[in-house]
C-alpha positions in Angstrom: 16.4 -1.2 -29.9 18.2 -4.3 -28.2 16.7 -5.9 -25.1 18.6 -7.9 -22.6 17.6 -8.8 -19.1 14.6 -6.4 -19.4 16.8 -3.4 -20.0 16.7 -1.6 -23.3 19.3 0.2 -25.2 18.2 3.0 -27.5 20.7 2.6 -30.4 20.5 6.2 -31.5 21.3 7.8 -28.0 22.9 4.9 -26.3 20.6 5.4 -23.3 20.1 2.4 -21.1 16.7 2.0 -19.6 14.3 -0.6 -18.1 11.0 -1.3 -19.6 8.0 -2.0 -17.4 5.7 -2.9 -20.3 3.0 -5.2 -19.0 3.3 -4.0 -15.3 -0.1 -3.1 -13.7 0.8 -0.3 -11.3 3.6 1.6 -9.7 4.3 4.1 -6.9 7.3 5.6 -5.3 8.2 5.1 -1.7 11.0 7.4 -0.6 12.4 7.4 -4.2 12.3 3.7 -4.5 10.0 2.2 -7.2 7.3 -0.2 -5.9 5.4 -1.9 -8.7 2.7 -4.5 -9.4 3.9 -7.1 -11.9 1.7 -8.5 -14.8 0.2 -10.9 -12.1 -0.7 -7.9 -9.9 1.9 -9.1 -7.3 3.9 -6.5 -5.3 7.6 -6.4 -6.1 10.6 -4.6 -4.3 10.9 -6.5 -1.1 7.4 -6.5 0.3 5.5 -9.5 1.6 3.8 -11.3 -1.3 0.2 -9.9 -1.9 -2.0 -9.4 -4.9 -3.2 -5.8 -5.3 -5.3 -4.1 -8.0 -4.1 -0.6 -7.0 -1.2 0.6 -5.0 0.0 4.0 -3.6 2.7 5.4 -1.3 2.2 8.2 1.1 4.5 11.1 1.5 5.9 9.5 4.7 6.6 6.2 3.0 3.4 4.4 4.0 2.1 1.9 1.4 -1.6 1.4 0.8 -3.3 -0.9 -1.6 -6.5 -2.6 -2.7 -6.3 -6.4 -2.4 -7.3 -8.6 -5.3 -10.7 -10.4 -4.8 -12.8 -12.4 -7.3 -16.5 -11.6 -7.8 -16.5 -8.1 -6.2 -16.9 -4.6 -7.6 -15.0 -2.9 -4.8 -11.8 -4.1 -3.2 -10.7 -4.1 0.5 -8.0 -1.6 1.6 -4.8 -3.0 2.9 -1.8 -1.1 4.5 1.7 -2.4 4.8 3.2 -2.3 8.3 7.1 -2.1 7.7 8.1 -3.2 11.2 5.8 -6.3 11.3 6.6 -7.0 7.6 2.9 -7.6 7.2 -0.2 -6.3 5.3 -3.2 -5.3 7.5 -6.9 -4.8 6.5 -8.2 -1.3 7.0 -11.9 -1.1 7.9 -14.2 1.2 6.2 -14.4 2.1 2.6 -13.7 -0.3 -0.4 -12.8 0.8 -3.9 -11.3 0.3 -7.3 -8.5 2.9 -7.0 -6.8 4.7 -4.2 -4.3 7.6 -3.6 -2.3 7.8 -0.3 -1.2 11.0 1.4 0.4 9.6 4.5 0.1 7.0 7.2 -3.5 8.1 8.2 -4.9 9.7 5.1 -6.0 8.3 1.7 -8.7 8.8 -0.9 -10.6 5.8 -2.2 -12.6 5.8 -5.5 -15.4 3.2 -5.5 -17.1 1.5 -8.4 -20.0 4.1 -8.4 -17.5 7.0 -8.9 -17.8 8.1 -5.3 -14.6 9.3 -3.5 -14.1 8.6 0.3 -11.4 10.5 2.3 -10.0 8.8 5.3 -10.2 12.0 7.2 -13.9 12.6 6.3 -17.1 10.9 7.5 -18.8 11.8 4.2 -18.6 10.2 0.8 
């Protein structure tokens, strides 16, 4: 395989593809790839932020867990497209999250407990 400009060519099939080797996370926002680079920075035109986890909802909302040193669970942030800004979301903290839409996401914490944004129980 040859590589040029982070695109790869499979010499047998001739297929051109991009390798995301070393990237730390990815999600799809309205068929657009949004990913975390090897420094946990969000790429694809969003305000610069360091995230350990990222997820897009079915409505295009973007959620993440902000990088912090010395913690077991990370703060939740949500991207506000119109303000072009990341906002903190009070409540649960975690190590991984999965968004459904603008108001619903699930967060897994370091103890293995899942919190749903639409639920008062963990």
